[in-house]
C-alpha positions as protocol buffer text, in pm:
chain_id: "A"
residue {
  index: 1
  type: MET
  ca { x: 6844 y: 4943 z: 3112 }
}
residue {
  index: 2
  type: LEU
  ca { x: 6620 y: 4843 z: 2784 }
}
residue {
  index: 3
  type: ARG
  ca { x: 6774 y: 5066 z: 2493 }
}
residue {
  index: 4
  type: VAL
  ca { x: 6492 y: 5170 z: 2234 }
}
residue {
  index: 5
  type: SER
  ca { x: 6506 y: 5266 z: 1908 }
}
residue {
  index: 6
  type: ILE
  ca { x: 6165 y: 5376 z: 1729 }
}
residue {
  index: 7
  type: TYR
  ca { x: 6101 y: 5455 z: 1339 }
}
residue {
  index: 8
  type: ASP
  ca { x: 5780 y: 5598 z: 1240 }
}
residue {
  index: 9
  type: ASP
  ca { x: 5709 y: 5880 z: 970 }
}
residue {
  index: 10
  type: ASN
  ca { x: 5441 y: 6045 z: 1207 }
}
residue {
  index: 11
  type: ASP
  ca { x: 5643 y: 6301 z: 1369 }
}
residue {
  index: 12
  type: SER
  ca { x: 5335 y: 6358 z: 1632 }
}
residue {
  index: 13
  type: LEU
  ca { x: 5336 y: 5963 z: 1715 }
}
residue {
  index: 14
  type: ARG
  ca { x: 5713 y: 5925 z: 1702 }
}
residue {
  index: 15
  type: GLU
  ca { x: 5766 y: 6204 z: 1962 }
}
residue {
  index: 16
  type: THR
  ca { x: 5496 y: 6091 z: 2187 }
}
residue {
  index: 17
  type: LEU
  ca { x: 5653 y: 5759 z: 2194 }
}
residue {
  index: 18
  type: ALA
  ca { x: 5995 y: 5914 z: 2218 }
}
residue {
  index: 19
  type: MET
  ca { x: 5849 y: 6111 z: 2572 }
}
residue {
  index: 20
  type: VAL
  ca { x: 5754 y: 5829 z: 2682 }
}
residue {
  index: 21
  type: VAL
  ca { x: 6042 y: 5634 z: 2665 }
}
residue {
  index: 22
  type: GLU
  ca { x: 6237 y: 5899 z: 2812 }
}
residue {
  index: 23
  type: MET
  ca { x: 6025 y: 5932 z: 3101 }
}
residue {
  index: 24
  type: THR
  ca { x: 6033 y: 5561 z: 3183 }
}
residue {
  index: 25
  type: ASP
  ca { x: 6304 y: 5508 z: 3434 }
}
residue {
  index: 26
  type: GLU
  ca { x: 6380 y: 5150 z: 3303 }
}
residue {
  index: 27
  type: LEU
  ca { x: 6435 y: 5264 z: 2924 }
}
residue {
  index: 28
  type: VAL
  ca { x: 6692 y: 5501 z: 2712 }
}
residue {
  index: 29
  type: LEU
  ca { x: 6570 y: 5593 z: 2378 }
}
residue {
  index: 30
  type: ALA
  ca { x: 6914 y: 5526 z: 2146 }
}
residue {
  index: 31
  type: GLY
  ca { x: 6756 y: 5683 z: 1865 }
}
residue {
  index: 32
  type: SER
  ca { x: 6414 y: 5826 z: 1656 }
}
residue {
  index: 33
  type: TYR
  ca { x: 6359 y: 5784 z: 1315 }
}
residue {
  index: 34
  type: PRO
  ca { x: 6109 y: 5912 z: 1067 }
}
residue {
  index: 35
  type: ASP
  ca { x: 6173 y: 5593 z: 818 }
}
residue {
  index: 36
  type: ALA
  ca { x: 6248 y: 5221 z: 814 }
}
residue {
  index: 37
  type: MET
  ca { x: 6520 y: 5246 z: 606 }
}
residue {
  index: 38
  type: GLN
  ca { x: 6783 y: 5347 z: 874 }
}
residue {
  index: 39
  type: VAL
  ca { x: 6710 y: 5031 z: 1067 }
}
residue {
  index: 40
  type: LEU
  ca { x: 6996 y: 4827 z: 905 }
}
residue {
  index: 41
  type: GLU
  ca { x: 7243 y: 5110 z: 984 }
}
residue {
  index: 42
  type: THR
  ca { x: 7134 y: 5144 z: 1337 }
}
residue {
  index: 43
  type: VAL
  ca { x: 7111 y: 4826 z: 1454 }
}
residue {
  index: 44
  type: ALA
  ca { x: 7505 y: 4778 z: 1221 }
}
residue {
  index: 45
  type: ASN
  ca { x: 7640 y: 5059 z: 1492 }
}
residue {
  index: 46
  type: ASP
  ca { x: 7438 y: 5032 z: 1784 }
}
residue {
  index: 47
  type: VAL
  ca { x: 7325 y: 4741 z: 2048 }
}
residue {
  index: 48
  type: LEU
  ca { x: 6960 y: 4775 z: 2081 }
}
residue {
  index: 49
  type: ASP
  ca { x: 6707 y: 4564 z: 2288 }
}
residue {
  index: 50
  type: VAL
  ca { x: 6395 y: 4681 z: 2155 }
}
residue {
  index: 51
  type: ILE
  ca { x: 6285 y: 4842 z: 1804 }
}
residue {
  index: 52
  type: LEU
  ca { x: 5924 y: 5005 z: 1778 }
}
residue {
  index: 53
  type: MET
  ca { x: 5812 y: 5066 z: 1399 }
}
residue {
  index: 54
  type: ASP
  ca { x: 5530 y: 5154 z: 1207 }
}
residue {
  index: 55
  type: ILE
  ca { x: 5525 y: 4834 z: 1015 }
}
residue {
  index: 56
  type: GLU
  ca { x: 5297 y: 5030 z: 737 }
}
residue {
  index: 57
  type: MET
  ca { x: 5573 y: 5264 z: 641 }
}
residue {
  index: 58
  type: PRO
  ca { x: 5629 y: 5378 z: 258 }
}
residue {
  index: 59
  type: GLN
  ca { x: 5983 y: 5224 z: 299 }
}
residue {
  index: 60
  type: ARG
  ca { x: 5864 y: 4921 z: 407 }
}
residue {
  index: 61
  type: THR
  ca { x: 5667 y: 4801 z: 125 }
}
residue {
  index: 62
  type: GLY
  ca { x: 5853 y: 4538 z: -153 }
}
residue {
  index: 63
  type: SER
  ca { x: 6174 y: 4433 z: -54 }
}
residue {
  index: 64
  type: GLY
  ca { x: 6135 y: 4670 z: 199 }
}
residue {
  index: 65
  type: LYS
  ca { x: 5906 y: 4400 z: 423 }
}
residue {
  index: 66
  type: ASN
  ca { x: 6181 y: 4226 z: 577 }
}
residue {
  index: 67
  type: LEU
  ca { x: 6365 y: 4503 z: 736 }
}
residue {
  index: 68
  type: THR
  ca { x: 6297 y: 4407 z: 1038 }
}
residue {
  index: 69
  type: SER
  ca { x: 6402 y: 4042 z: 1094 }
}
residue {
  index: 70
  type: ARG
  ca { x: 6744 y: 4103 z: 883 }
}
residue {
  index: 71
  type: ALA
  ca { x: 6761 y: 4407 z: 1118 }
}
residue {
  index: 72
  type: PHE
  ca { x: 6793 y: 4167 z: 1440 }
}
residue {
  index: 73
  type: LYS
  ca { x: 7004 y: 3883 z: 1262 }
}
residue {
  index: 74
  type: ALA
  ca { x: 7313 y: 4171 z: 1197 }
}
residue {
  index: 75
  type: SER
  ca { x: 7271 y: 4257 z: 1540 }
}
């Protein structure tokens, strides 16, 4: 089983992705979040196999561009 976490500010897309993950036998939804700032906290407290993240979210501008790489280094 792969643990998946979703980060997207589009509610409809985030909910659709969550439904797809939940309907797939090999996947477990670890969390679904509306902003990228929660990724560092999540990976520090949970073991994730896959992170689905909108790369154009407002929180990913400036210094936030490295959130994904820092998150994987933290885990």
